[in-house]
N, C-alpha and C positions, 0 to 999 in steps of 0.2 A: 621595356622598349629598347630595341637595338640602336646602336649609334647610327646605323644606316637610315632607319626610319626617323630618328630625331633630326638628322641633317636634311632629309627629304622634306619633312614637314616645315622646317625653318626656311628652306629654299622656296617652297610654294608660297608661304606667307610673305616672304621678302619680295617675291616677284609681284604678288598682288598689291603690296604697298607701293611699289615703284610706279605701277600703272594707275593707281587710284589717287595719288596726291595731286592737289591743285584744284582751284575752284573756277578758273577761267582758262581760256585757250592761250597757250604760249607759243611764240614762234621760236624760242630758243631757251628752254629751261634746262637746269642741271648741266649747264655748259662747263661748270667747274665746281669742285668741292675744295674749299680753301680753309685751312685751320685758322681760327680766330685766336686772340690772345689767350694764354692759359688762364684757368680759373683760380680761385683762391686755394685750391688743393695742391698748389705747387706744380701743376702741369700734369697730374695723373690723368685728368680728363680734359679734353679740349672740345670746344664748340665748333662744329662744321658750319660753313655757310655755302649757299649755292646761289647762283645768279638766276634771276627771273626776268624775262622780257615779255611784255605784252604789246601787241600791235593791233590796231583796229581802225576802222573808217566809219565816220558818221555818214551813212548812205545818202548821197545827194538826191536820190529819188524821193526821200521823205520830205523834201522841201516843196513838193508839189501837192497842192490841196485844192479839191473841187468843193465848193460851198453851195448848198441849196438853202435859201431862206424861204420859209413857209409862213406867210402872214395871214392872220385871221382878219378878214374884212367884213365881219358880221356887225350887226347894229351895236352890240355891246362894246365893240372896239372903236367906236366913232371918236371918242375923246382921246383914247390911247394913240390911235394912228395919226391924229393931228399933231401929237408931240413925238411920234416915233422917230422921225428923221433927226431931231435934235438929240434924242436919247441914244441914238446909234452913231452920232457924229464922232465920238471918241474912238469907237471901235474902227470906224472907217479910216480915220487918220492913222491909227496904229497899224492897221493892215497895209495901208499905202506905204508906210515907212519901213515895213518889215522886208526881209529878204525872201519871203515866200513867193514861189511861182504859183499864184492862185488864179482861179477863175470862178465866177459866181453867177448862178441863175436864181430867179425868184418866181414863186408861184403863190397862190392863195388857197384858202381852205374850202372854197366852193367850186362847183362846176363852172366852166367857161364855155361860151359858144364860139366855135371856130368853124368857118365854112358851113354854117347851119347845123353843126353837130356839137353835142355836149361832151366835154372832156374834163376829167379830174387830173390835176397836176400839170396843166399846160403852162409852158414858160411865158413870162411876160417880157415884152421888149423894154429895155432900159431907155429912159427918156433923155434926150440931148446927148446921146452917146454915139460917137462915130466908130463903128466896129472896124477892125482891120480888114483889108481886102480879102474877100472870100469867107469871112467869118460871119456869124449870126448876130443879129441885133440883141438877142436875148442872152448872150454870153458875155458878161462883163469881165474883162481881163486885167491882170496886174499891169501897171504902167499906164493905165488910162488917165488922161488929163482931166482936171476938174472933177475928181472922183466924188467929193462931198456934194457938189451941185447935182451930179447925175443921180446919186443915191436919194437925195432929198426930193428931187423932181419926180422920181419914180414912185416913191412912197406916197407922195401927195397925189399922184395920179391914181394909185390903188385905192386910197380912201377907205371908206367903210360904210356899212348900212345900206348897201345896194339890195335890190330885190333878189330873192333866192339865196341869201347869204346866211340863213338861220340854221343850216345843216353843216356845222363846222367839222371838217374831216381832214385834219392836217396829216395824220398818218396815211390815210387813203391817198391824199394828194401826193405825198412823197413816194408812196408805193407805186403809183402809176407813172410818176415822173421818172423813177428808175426803170420801170418797165418799158418806157418809151425812149430809153437812152440812145438807141440806134438812130432815132430821128432828131432828138434835141442836141446830141453831141455834148452834153454837159459834163460827162464823166470820162476822164482819161485813164487808160489802162494802168499807167505807172504812178497815179496820184492817190493820196489818201482822200477821204471823203468826210465832210462834216455837214450835217443837217441842223439848222437852227429853226426851231418852232417858236412862234410868238403868238400867244393866245391867252384870253382870260376865261376860257371855258375848256371843256374836255372834248375828246373825240365824240362827235355827234351830240354835242352840248353836255350830256350827263354821263358819258362813258358807258352807256348801256345799262345804267342803274336807274330803274324806274322809281325807286324809293326816294330819290332826290329830285324828281321832276317838279319844276316850279310853275311853268306855264302849261296849260292843257295842250297835249300833243307834243310836248317838248321831247319826251323820250322817244328814241328810235333805236331799234336793235342794231348791234354791231354786226357787220359782215366780215368775211374773212380778211379783206384788205384793210380793215380798221384795227386789226389786232397787232400788238407790238411784236410778238414772236413771228408772225407771218411777214412783217416788214423785213426782219432780219433774214429770213429765208429768201425773200425776194432779192435782197442785195447779193447774197451769196450765189443764188442761182443765175442772176443776170450779169453781175459784175465779177463773180469769181469768189471762191472760198478764201482766198488770201487778201481780199480787199480790206484795207484798214479803214474803219469808219466809226463815227460816233454820232449820236443824235442828242442835241442840246436843247433845252427847253427854257423859255422865259414865260412863266405861267403864274397862276395863283397856286402857290405851293399847298400841298396837303395839310389841312388843319390850320392854315394861316387865316384865322377868322377876321382879323383886322384888315387884311388886304382884301378879302372878299367883300367886306362891308364897304370899303372905300370904292371898289369897283361897282358895287350895287348902287352906290349913291350917285353915279353918273347917269342912271336912268334905266339900265337893263341888268337883268340877273346874270351874275357870273357863277362859275363853278370851279371847284378844285380840278387842276389838270392831272388827275391820277394816272390816266393811260399814258400821257406824255411823260410824266415823271417816271413811270415804270419803264418806258422805252429808253429813256436817258440812263437810268440805272443799269439796264441790261447791256447797254453798249458802252458804258464808261463815260458818258457825256456829262456836261455840266448842267446844273439846274439853278436858274435865277428867278427872282421875283419880278413880276410885271409891275408891281407897285413901287419899285425903286425909282427915285427921281432921275437917275442917270444909269443907263445900261452899260456904260463903259467898263466898269469893273468886271461884271459878269462876262461880257463878250471878250474882253482881253483874256480872261481866264479860259474861255473857250478857245481862243487863238493859241494859248499856250498848250492846250491839249493836242491840237492838230498840227502844231509845229514841232516836229521831233528834233530834239537836240540830245547831246550827250552830257549828262549832269554829273555822272560819277562812273568809276570803274572799280569792280570788286578786286580786292587784294588777296593774295594767297596767304599772307602772313603780316605781322607787324614788321615793317622793314627795319633791318639792322641800323641803329643810329637814327631812325626816322628819316633816312635819306632816300629820295626817289628822283631819278633823272626823268624829266618830262620834255618831250619834243612834239610840237604841233606843227604840221605842214599842210598848207602854207601857214606862215606865222599868224597868230591871232593875238593882238596886243592886249595887255592889261588883264590877262587871265591868272587868277590866283588859285593854286591847288593846295588843299589841306587834307590831312589824314583824319578821317572821322570813323572810329571803329575799325572795321575791316574794309573800308572803301576810301578811295581817293576822290575827293569832291572838287568840282571845278566851279569857280565863280568869276565871270558869268559862265553859263553852260557853253560847251563847244558846239558851234553851229554846223549844219550839214555841209559836206564837201571838204572837210578837214580830216587828215590822217593824224593819229596820235600814237606815240610810242613811249612806253614806260620801261625803266630799267631799275631794279633794286635787288637787294640781297635778303634772303631768308635765312634765319638761324636754323641749323639742324640739317645735316645731310642724312643719308640712309644710315640707320643704326648698324654698328658692327656687332660681332659676337661677344666682344669683351667689355664694351662700355656703351652707355646711352647718353648722348649729349643733351643737356637740358634745353628746352625750347618753350617760349611763351606762346607760340601759335597754337590754335585749337587743333586737336588731333582729329584725323578722319575716322570714319566708322571702323574700317578694317584695322587701322592702327590701334584703336581702342580694343578690338577683339584680340589682337596679338598680345597686348599688355595684360588684359584681364584674364584671358583663357589659355593661350598657347604657352606663354612663359611659365605660368604656374605648373602646367602639365609637364613641360620639359624639365623644370626644376625637380618635380616629384620623381622622375625617372633617372635623374643624374646619379 
């Protein structure tokens, strides 16, 4: 191989390496290559360092969340719904204390009559709630006074065991609630969305599985708007492909026989919420047990899912000396940052509306033709190809 081809090959791979280094977006990387202190070889080889700067913003839009609560008001939920307001009180208090710009609508798993017509997924007015001027009574907004009292009074009004409630269809209710978004105004274009389903049965009681039918006639075939995949399609079609959303379920978890027995002991047969659990899994939502004495832990977990924060930033390398300069704007007190593996982790997490800037040094500039500076950072794929393949070939033709 001629010296011209050797040099051309080296130039191509050096160029590829230059443009492939780095795991994150940098606003000012490789601004300098500075020699570090000589190594133990007396200075024959030196380690190069380069400055790395990361800048990012925790998008304030992610602090907006629209919540739909779907409550099973069938006969089997009579005892549960009597306790539901107290089981949700911790979640309501945490939501009220959060910095989330939220709004919440509520519906039930049965059809409701409105103006002599039957509707799935109709919004229910919040009791004892004074909506802002021009707003709807069924949209509860952050900043509402006496939030716990409003929540409790509304759940008590919903109750359970009403006529026509034996065809529980939480997915269908949510499907049509989204489909009627232009009328209910429960979903904002720039907000994330979280659905919370609370039921001790499955979609249409048995999830379309006739083999587990308990009461005669309990089994009912699932329709298109009862299916988890079709609900996801509905959200994307109506609210847009980029809508961030999750469906969270408080149910009798699959194979939780002790919870099922406890529910059955209240007087009506329960069923595993398999379709609801499936939908939660498909959308990255949380899954809690309806048999828990207090739903606070599960619903706080759901809140953590829908409240987007910045918990960590990936690092390009192990910073030289373990030193990283961190600037948060506007300042956020008592934030501790620690290097864990190849990430900088923040405790507590950085909340939306803050800018963050990191500055640190990485060992190892671009390799020269005469020496290779040692580096502890993981090599990129192209760098490994250079070392494993190109260098041996070049050496062979020297």
